[in-house]
C-alpha positions as CSV (number, residue, x, y, z in Angstrom):
1,M,0.0,0.0,0.0
2,S,1.2,3.5,-0.8
3,K,1.0,6.5,1.5
4,A,-1.8,8.9,0.7
5,A,0.5,11.9,0.9
6,E,2.7,10.5,-1.8
7,R,-0.2,10.5,-4.3
8,N,-1.6,14.0,-3.5
9,M,-4.6,12.7,-1.7
10,V,-7.1,14.2,0.7
11,V,-9.4,12.3,3.1
12,G,-12.8,13.3,4.4
13,L,-14.2,11.6,7.5
14,D,-17.9,12.2,8.2
15,I,-18.8,10.9,11.6
16,G,-22.6,11.1,11.8
17,T,-25.2,9.9,14.3
18,S,-26.2,6.9,12.2
19,K,-23.3,6.4,9.8
20,V,-19.5,7.0,9.5
21,V,-18.3,7.7,6.0
22,T,-14.7,7.9,4.8
23,L,-13.9,9.3,1.3
24,I,-10.4,9.3,-0.2
25,G,-9.9,11.7,-3.0
26,E,-7.0,12.2,-5.4
27,V,-6.4,15.8,-6.4
28,M,-5.8,15.8,-10.2
29,P,-3.4,18.1,-12.0
30,D,-6.3,20.2,-13.2
31,G,-7.5,20.7,-9.6
32,D,-10.5,18.4,-9.8
33,I,-11.0,15.6,-7.2
34,S,-11.3,12.0,-8.2
35,V,-12.9,9.8,-5.5
36,I,-10.8,6.6,-5.3
37,G,-11.9,5.1,-2.0
38,V,-15.2,4.9,-0.2
39,G,-15.8,3.4,3.2
40,A,-19.1,3.3,5.3
41,A,-20.0,1.8,8.6
42,A,-22.9,2.1,11.0
43,A,-22.1,4.7,13.6
44,R,-22.3,3.4,17.2
45,G,-21.6,5.5,20.3
46,M,-22.8,8.8,18.7
47,D,-25.9,10.8,19.7
48,K,-27.0,14.1,18.2
49,G,-23.5,14.8,16.9
50,G,-21.8,14.1,20.2
51,V,-19.7,11.1,21.5
52,N,-21.4,9.1,24.2
53,D,-19.2,5.9,23.9
54,L,-15.7,6.5,22.8
55,N,-14.7,2.9,22.2
56,L,-17.7,2.2,20.0
57,V,-17.0,5.3,17.9
58,V,-13.4,4.2,17.5
59,Q,-14.6,0.8,16.2
60,S,-17.0,2.4,13.7
61,I,-14.3,4.8,12.4
62,Q,-11.8,1.9,12.0
63,R,-14.3,-0.1,9.9
64,A,-15.0,2.8,7.6
65,I,-11.3,3.7,7.3
66,E,-10.2,0.1,6.5
67,E,-12.9,-0.2,3.8
68,A,-11.8,3.0,2.1
69,E,-8.1,2.1,2.4
70,L,-8.7,-1.3,0.8
71,M,-10.6,0.2,-2.1
72,A,-8.0,2.9,-2.7
73,D,-5.0,0.7,-2.0
74,C,-3.3,3.2,0.2
75,R,-2.7,4.0,3.9
76,I,-4.3,7.1,5.5
77,A,-2.3,9.3,7.8
78,S,-4.6,12.3,8.3
79,V,-8.2,13.3,7.8
80,Y,-10.5,16.4,7.5
81,L,-13.2,15.8,10.1
82,N,-16.7,17.2,10.5
83,I,-18.4,18.3,13.7
84,S,-22.0,19.1,14.6
85,G,-24.3,19.3,17.6
86,R,-26.4,21.8,19.6
87,H,-23.2,23.3,21.0
88,I,-22.4,24.9,17.6
89,A,-23.0,28.7,17.6
90,C,-22.3,31.6,15.3
91,Q,-21.8,35.4,15.5
92,N,-21.2,38.1,13.0
93,E,-18.4,40.5,14.0
94,S,-16.4,43.4,12.5
95,G,-12.9,44.8,12.9
96,M,-11.0,47.9,11.7
97,V,-7.4,48.7,11.0
98,P,-5.4,51.6,9.4
99,I,-4.0,50.8,5.9
100,N,-0.2,51.0,6.4
101,E,1.0,51.5,2.8
102,A,-0.4,53.3,-0.2
103,E,-2.5,50.3,-1.1
104,V,-4.0,47.3,0.7
105,T,-1.6,44.3,1.1
106,Q,-2.1,40.7,2.3
107,D,-0.7,41.8,5.7
108,D,-3.5,44.4,6.0
109,V,-6.1,41.8,5.2
110,D,-4.6,39.4,7.8
111,S,-4.6,42.2,10.4
112,V,-8.2,43.3,9.9
113,I,-9.4,39.6,10.0
114,H,-7.4,39.2,13.3
115,A,-9.1,42.4,14.7
116,A,-12.5,41.1,13.7
117,K,-12.1,37.7,15.4
118,S,-10.5,39.2,18.5
119,V,-13.8,39.2,20.4
120,P,-14.2,37.6,23.8
121,I,-14.9,33.9,23.4
122,A,-15.8,31.8,26.5
123,Q,-12.9,29.7,27.7
124,E,-14.8,26.5,27.1
125,R,-15.4,27.3,23.5
126,R,-13.2,27.1,20.4
127,I,-13.3,29.0,17.1
128,L,-13.9,26.7,14.2
129,H,-14.2,29.1,11.3
130,V,-13.7,32.8,10.6
131,L,-15.3,33.5,7.2
132,P,-14.9,36.9,5.7
133,Q,-18.2,38.4,4.4
134,E,-17.1,41.8,3.0
135,Y,-14.6,44.6,3.4
136,I,-15.1,48.3,3.7
137,I,-12.3,50.8,2.7
138,D,-13.1,54.3,3.9
139,S,-16.7,54.8,2.6
140,Q,-16.7,52.1,-0.1
141,E,-18.7,49.1,1.0
142,S,-19.3,45.5,-0.2
143,I,-15.7,44.9,-1.3
144,K,-15.0,41.2,-1.9
145,S,-11.2,41.4,-2.6
146,P,-9.5,44.5,-1.2
147,I,-5.8,43.7,-2.1
148,G,-4.3,46.5,-4.2
149,M,-7.0,49.1,-3.4
150,S,-6.1,52.5,-2.0
151,G,-7.5,54.0,1.2
152,V,-6.8,55.1,4.8
153,R,-8.6,52.6,6.9
154,M,-10.2,49.2,6.3
155,E,-13.0,47.3,8.0
156,A,-13.8,43.6,7.7
157,R,-17.1,41.9,8.5
158,V,-16.8,38.2,9.3
159,H,-18.9,35.2,10.3
160,I,-17.5,33.3,13.2
161,I,-18.5,29.7,14.0
162,T,-17.6,28.3,17.4
163,C,-18.0,24.9,19.2
164,A,-17.7,23.5,22.7
165,N,-14.0,22.6,23.2
166,D,-14.8,19.4,25.1
167,M,-17.1,18.1,22.3
168,A,-14.3,18.8,19.8
169,K,-11.7,17.1,21.9
170,N,-13.8,14.0,22.3
171,I,-14.4,13.5,18.6
172,E,-10.8,14.3,17.8
173,K,-9.7,11.8,20.4
174,A,-11.7,9.0,18.7
175,V,-9.9,9.7,15.4
176,E,-6.5,9.9,17.1
177,R,-7.1,6.5,18.7
178,C,-7.3,5.1,15.2
179,G,-3.7,6.4,14.6
180,L,-4.9,9.3,12.5
181,K,-4.1,13.0,12.6
182,V,-7.0,15.5,12.4
183,E,-5.9,18.2,9.8
184,R,-8.9,20.4,10.3
185,L,-12.3,20.3,12.1
186,I,-15.1,21.6,9.9
187,F,-18.8,22.3,10.7
188,S,-20.9,19.7,8.9
189,A,-23.2,22.1,7.1
190,L,-20.3,24.3,5.9
191,A,-18.8,21.1,4.4
192,S,-22.1,20.1,2.8
193,S,-22.4,23.6,1.2
194,Y,-19.1,23.0,-0.7
195,A,-20.7,19.8,-2.2
196,V,-24.2,20.8,-3.1
197,L,-24.6,24.5,-3.5
198,T,-23.9,26.5,-6.7
199,E,-22.3,30.0,-6.7
200,D,-25.5,31.4,-8.3
201,E,-27.6,30.1,-5.3
202,K,-25.2,31.6,-2.8
203,D,-25.3,35.0,-4.6
204,L,-29.1,35.0,-4.9
205,G,-29.6,33.8,-1.3
206,V,-30.1,30.2,-0.2
207,A,-30.7,28.1,2.9
208,L,-28.9,24.7,3.1
209,V,-30.8,22.3,5.4
210,D,-28.8,19.2,6.1
211,M,-31.1,16.7,7.7
212,G,-29.2,13.8,9.3
213,A,-30.2,11.2,11.9
214,G,-29.4,13.2,15.0
215,T,-29.3,16.9,14.0
216,I,-30.5,19.3,11.3
217,D,-27.6,21.6,10.3
218,I,-28.5,25.0,8.7
219,N,-26.4,27.4,6.7
220,I,-27.8,30.6,5.1
221,H,-25.9,32.3,2.3
222,T,-26.8,35.7,0.9
223,G,-24.7,37.9,-1.4
224,G,-22.3,35.0,-2.0
225,V,-21.2,34.7,1.7
226,L,-22.3,32.8,4.8
227,R,-24.5,34.9,7.1
228,H,-26.1,32.5,9.5
229,T,-25.4,29.0,11.0
230,A,-27.5,26.9,13.3
231,V,-28.0,23.3,14.6
232,I,-31.4,21.8,15.6
233,P,-30.9,18.7,17.8
234,A,-33.8,16.8,16.3
235,A,-33.9,14.9,13.0
236,G,-34.4,11.4,11.4
237,N,-34.1,9.4,14.6
238,Q,-37.3,10.9,15.9
239,V,-39.1,9.6,12.8
240,T,-37.6,6.1,13.3
241,S,-38.6,6.2,17.0
242,D,-42.2,7.1,16.0
243,I,-42.4,4.2,13.6
244,A,-40.9,1.7,16.1
245,K,-43.4,2.7,18.8
246,I,-46.6,2.9,16.8
247,F,-45.9,-0.2,14.7
248,R,-44.3,-2.1,17.7
249,T,-41.3,-3.1,15.7
250,P,-37.5,-3.1,16.7
251,L,-35.6,0.1,15.9
252,N,-33.4,-1.5,13.3
253,H,-36.5,-2.7,11.4
254,A,-38.2,0.7,11.9
255,E,-35.1,2.3,10.2
256,E,-35.4,-0.1,7.3
257,I,-39.1,0.5,6.9
258,K,-38.5,4.3,7.0
259,T,-35.7,4.1,4.4
260,K,-37.6,1.8,2.0
261,Y,-41.3,2.7,2.3
262,A,-41.9,5.9,4.2
263,C,-43.3,9.0,2.5
264,A,-43.3,12.5,4.1
265,L,-46.6,13.5,2.4
266,R,-49.5,11.1,2.8
267,E,-51.4,12.3,-0.3
268,L,-48.7,10.8,-2.5
269,V,-49.3,7.3,-1.2
270,G,-51.9,5.0,-2.8
271,K,-54.6,3.5,-0.5
272,D,-53.9,-0.1,-1.8
273,D,-50.1,-0.1,-1.1
274,H,-49.2,-2.5,1.7
275,I,-45.9,-3.3,3.5
276,E,-44.6,-6.1,5.8
277,V,-43.9,-5.0,9.3
278,P,-41.6,-7.3,11.4
279,S,-42.8,-7.9,15.0
280,V,-40.8,-8.2,18.3
281,G,-40.3,-11.3,20.4
282,G,-40.6,-13.8,17.6
283,R,-44.2,-12.9,16.7
284,P,-45.1,-13.2,13.0
285,S,-44.8,-10.2,10.7
286,R,-47.9,-8.2,9.9
287,S,-49.2,-6.6,6.7
288,M,-50.1,-2.9,7.0
289,A,-51.3,-0.2,4.7
290,R,-48.5,2.1,3.5
291,H,-50.7,5.2,3.9
292,I,-50.8,4.5,7.7
293,L,-47.0,4.8,7.7
294,A,-47.3,8.1,5.9
295,E,-49.8,9.3,8.5
296,V,-47.2,8.6,11.2
297,V,-44.3,10.2,9.3
298,E,-46.0,13.4,8.0
299,P,-46.7,15.0,11.4
300,R,-43.0,14.5,12.5
301,Y,-41.7,16.0,9.2
302,Q,-44.0,18.9,9.6
303,E,-42.6,19.5,13.1
304,L,-39.0,19.3,11.9
305,F,-39.7,21.6,8.9
306,E,-41.5,24.1,11.2
307,L,-38.4,24.2,13.5
308,V,-36.2,25.0,10.5
309,R,-38.7,27.7,9.3
310,D,-38.6,29.3,12.8
311,E,-34.8,29.3,12.7
312,I,-34.8,31.0,9.3
313,I,-37.3,33.6,10.5
314,Q,-35.2,34.3,13.7
315,S,-32.1,34.8,11.5
316,G,-33.8,37.8,9.9
317,L,-32.8,36.6,6.4
318,E,-36.1,35.0,5.3
319,D,-36.8,37.7,2.7
320,Q,-33.2,37.4,1.2
321,I,-33.4,33.7,0.3
322,A,-34.5,34.1,-3.3
323,A,-33.0,30.8,-4.4
324,G,-35.1,29.0,-1.8
325,I,-34.1,25.9,0.2
326,V,-31.7,23.0,-0.6
327,L,-32.5,19.9,1.3
328,T,-29.7,17.3,1.8
329,G,-28.7,14.5,4.1
330,G,-30.4,11.1,4.6
331,C,-33.7,12.6,5.8
332,G,-33.9,15.0,2.9
333,R,-34.1,12.3,0.3
334,M,-37.3,10.7,1.6
335,E,-40.2,10.5,-0.9
336,G,-42.4,13.5,-0.6
337,A,-39.9,15.5,1.5
338,V,-39.2,18.1,-1.2
339,E,-42.9,18.6,-2.0
340,F,-43.9,18.9,1.7
341,A,-41.0,21.3,2.4
342,E,-42.3,23.6,-0.4
343,E,-45.8,23.6,1.3
344,I,-44.3,24.5,4.6
345,F,-41.6,27.1,3.5
346,Q,-43.7,28.6,0.7
347,M,-40.5,28.9,-1.5
348,P,-38.6,26.7,-4.0
349,V,-37.0,23.5,-2.6
350,R,-34.6,21.1,-4.3
351,L,-32.8,18.0,-3.2
352,G,-29.1,18.6,-2.9
353,E,-26.8,15.9,-4.2
354,P,-23.0,16.2,-4.5
355,I,-22.1,17.8,-7.9
356,G,-19.0,17.7,-10.1
357,M,-17.3,14.7,-8.7
358,H,-15.1,12.3,-10.7
359,G,-13.9,8.7,-10.1
360,L,-16.3,6.7,-8.0
361,S,-18.9,9.3,-8.5
362,D,-21.8,6.7,-8.6
363,Y,-21.0,5.8,-5.0
364,V,-21.3,9.3,-3.7
365,Q,-24.0,10.8,-5.9
366,D,-26.4,10.7,-2.9
367,P,-27.5,13.3,-0.3
368,T,-26.1,11.1,2.5
369,Y,-22.6,11.7,1.1
370,A,-22.9,15.5,0.9
371,T,-20.9,16.2,4.1
372,A,-18.1,13.7,3.2
373,V,-17.8,15.1,-0.4
374,G,-17.8,18.6,1.0
375,L,-14.9,17.7,3.3
376,L,-12.9,16.6,0.3
377,R,-13.6,20.0,-1.4
378,Y,-12.7,21.9,1.7
379,A,-9.5,19.8,2.1
380,Q,-8.5,20.6,-1.5
381,Q,-8.8,24.3,-1.0
382,D,-7.0,24.2,2.3
383,V,-4.1,22.3,0.8
384,Q,-3.9,24.9,-2.0
385,N,-4.0,27.8,0.4
386,R,-1.2,26.2,2.5
387,Q,1.0,25.7,-0.5
388,R,0.4,29.3,-1.6
389,E,1.4,30.5,1.9
390,D,4.4,28.3,2.0
391,S,5.6,29.5,-1.5
392,S,5.1,33.2,-0.6
393,T,7.0,32.6,2.7
394,N,9.9,31.0,0.8
395,V,10.0,33.9,-1.6
396,I,10.1,36.5,1.2
397,G,12.8,34.5,3.0
398,L,14.9,34.2,-0.2
399,S,14.5,38.0,-0.8
400,K,15.8,38.8,2.7
401,R,18.7,36.5,2.3
402,I,19.7,38.1,-1.0
403,L,19.3,41.5,0.5
404,S,21.5,40.7,3.5
405,W,24.1,39.1,1.1
406,F,24.3,42.3,-0.9
407,K,24.6,44.4,2.3
408,G,27.5,42.2,3.3
409,E,29.2,42.6,-0.1
410,F,28.9,46.4,-0.5
């Protein structure tokens, strides 16, 4: 087996409440990503995005990693890891600095971003992301790229995403126990946005709603930048639990019934459709009308969608989401979910699947892989940024050495 680093690879590890997914991507010379390894395992020891049994989580990660390594014929050393949970929070901040030279340099941009993120953060919290929204130079607003522009002072507005430090440490510890290094920790919905949103949607205004098993993660973009982030600690597991209780069937069978037969909108189900429902305690299976299943699922989906709608209204950005809602994640792909969401939100809704992937694209062309694919895209950009920084640092270092050499000579 070859080392992943030798073949210019990036690895995304999506640890969800119900499933752990590992994707290995090879960065091609043209900058595209080719998926060469896919591993998936049932997640055990996770609840609503948090670790509640470290050993079980480690076992789940190992299974997903080994499967992906076998398919890609390589060894993984480091991963880009997602994080979610009710502890995720966001805030929009701004900072201001004087412009030192005649025009804005990269140092000025770094300084103003540093000033914007230098807000008091509770000791038990960690900054995950500082995402620039816009720059203001003197009286000129809405500047996307200020480098090279002239002015006296510059202001930056940024979106800061934070998480609970203990939650982050626990999920990182699970990965490190598998002998892996965590390159970066990325908020799940931010990763998903890299995989399923188009630039046109971000410019026009769009809400990404990533519906998993334990949480619903929300990102709202307007004007091409991220404005709001939220996590709702309720999702697909509530639907599974309802089916298990009402149909008196074990949770694993309830999950299977939900995945194969459930519909979020009862009017789409024929009255004559029937399904087999396994019983508990060795009792024989029963035949039930599928529309009864839809009558159980629809009220729960309505509740979940209304929680999302309330969050969007509280953000104050409801009127700026002209491109509507993009549903992704395992819960988003249920039959009738898109149609029902359009009724609840009263705006356009589409199902978000990963776009523009190469290699084993058939494996990952599914909403359940949105976060994992997004992690690969994030990793690719992060690697490029680091290489750019390293090359500019080397150029500056070389210039200083040449200058000192000349000073010594003359």
